[in-house]
C-alpha positions as CSV (number, residue, x, y, z in Angstrom):
1,M,65.2,-12.2,25.9
2,G,66.6,-10.5,28.9
3,K,65.1,-7.6,30.8
4,K,67.6,-5.0,29.6
5,L,67.4,-6.0,26.0
6,A,63.6,-5.9,26.1
7,Q,63.7,-2.4,27.7
8,R,66.1,-1.2,25.1
9,L,63.9,-2.6,22.3
10,V,60.9,-0.9,23.8
11,V,62.6,2.5,23.8
12,E,64.1,2.1,20.3
13,L,60.8,0.9,18.8
14,A,58.9,3.7,20.5
15,E,61.2,6.2,18.8
16,K,61.0,4.4,15.5
17,V,57.2,4.1,15.2
18,G,56.4,7.3,17.1
19,V,53.8,7.5,19.9
20,E,51.6,10.2,18.2
21,R,50.2,8.2,15.4
22,V,46.4,7.8,15.0
23,L,45.0,4.3,15.4
24,S,44.5,2.4,12.2
25,G,42.1,-0.5,12.6
26,G,41.8,-3.5,14.9
27,S,39.6,-4.4,17.8
28,G,40.1,-5.1,21.5
29,P,41.5,-3.1,24.3
30,A,44.7,-2.1,22.5
31,A,42.8,-0.9,19.4
32,A,40.7,1.5,21.6
33,T,43.7,3.7,22.2
34,P,46.0,5.8,19.9
35,V,49.0,3.5,20.8
36,G,47.2,0.2,19.8
37,A,48.4,0.3,16.2
38,E,52.0,1.2,17.2
39,V,52.1,-1.7,19.7
40,R,51.0,-4.1,16.9
41,E,53.4,-2.6,14.4
42,A,56.3,-2.9,16.9
43,L,55.5,-6.5,17.6
44,A,55.1,-7.3,13.9
45,S,58.6,-5.7,13.2
46,L,60.0,-8.2,15.8
47,G,58.6,-11.0,13.7
48,F,55.2,-11.7,15.3
49,T,52.3,-12.5,12.9
50,A,49.5,-10.0,12.7
51,H,47.3,-12.4,14.8
52,E,50.0,-12.9,17.5
53,A,50.7,-9.1,17.6
54,R,47.0,-8.4,18.0
55,R,46.5,-11.0,20.7
56,L,49.6,-9.9,22.6
57,A,48.7,-6.2,22.3
58,D,45.2,-6.8,23.6
59,G,46.4,-9.0,26.4
60,A,48.9,-6.4,27.5
61,A,46.4,-3.6,27.3
62,E,44.0,-5.5,29.5
63,R,46.7,-6.2,32.1
64,V,48.3,-2.8,32.4
65,G,45.5,-0.6,31.1
66,A,44.7,0.5,27.6
67,D,45.4,4.2,28.5
68,Q,49.1,3.5,29.3
69,P,51.9,4.8,27.1
70,L,53.3,2.7,24.2
71,E,56.4,1.7,26.1
72,V,54.4,0.2,29.0
73,I,52.0,-1.8,26.8
74,L,54.8,-3.0,24.6
75,R,56.9,-4.1,27.5
76,E,54.0,-6.1,28.9
77,A,53.3,-7.6,25.5
78,L,56.9,-8.8,25.3
79,R,56.5,-10.3,28.8
80,L,53.4,-12.1,27.7
81,A,55.2,-13.4,24.6
82,G,58.1,-14.6,26.8
83,S,55.8,-16.4,29.2
84,G,53.9,-18.1,26.4
85,G,50.8,-15.9,27.0
C-alpha cells in the first residue's frame, strides 16, 4: 500500500468510525485512550483479525503515543502492518 492511499484510508476511516466514541474494551496502550477502539475497528474493517488489530493498535500507540489522534495512531499501525511489525 502506497503512502497516499494509506493517508486517504486513514482520513476516510476516521470520518466513518468517528473520533468521539468512548472506548469499548481491550487492553494495552491503545485501549487506554478514547481512540483505541476506533483504531481496532478501522483495522478490522480493513481485514485484520481482532488479534492482529489489537497488536497493531497497541504497537502503534506505544511508538507514537497513546494520546495521539486516531489518524496518527492508525497511520502508524498501517506502517507497522506494512513492515511486518
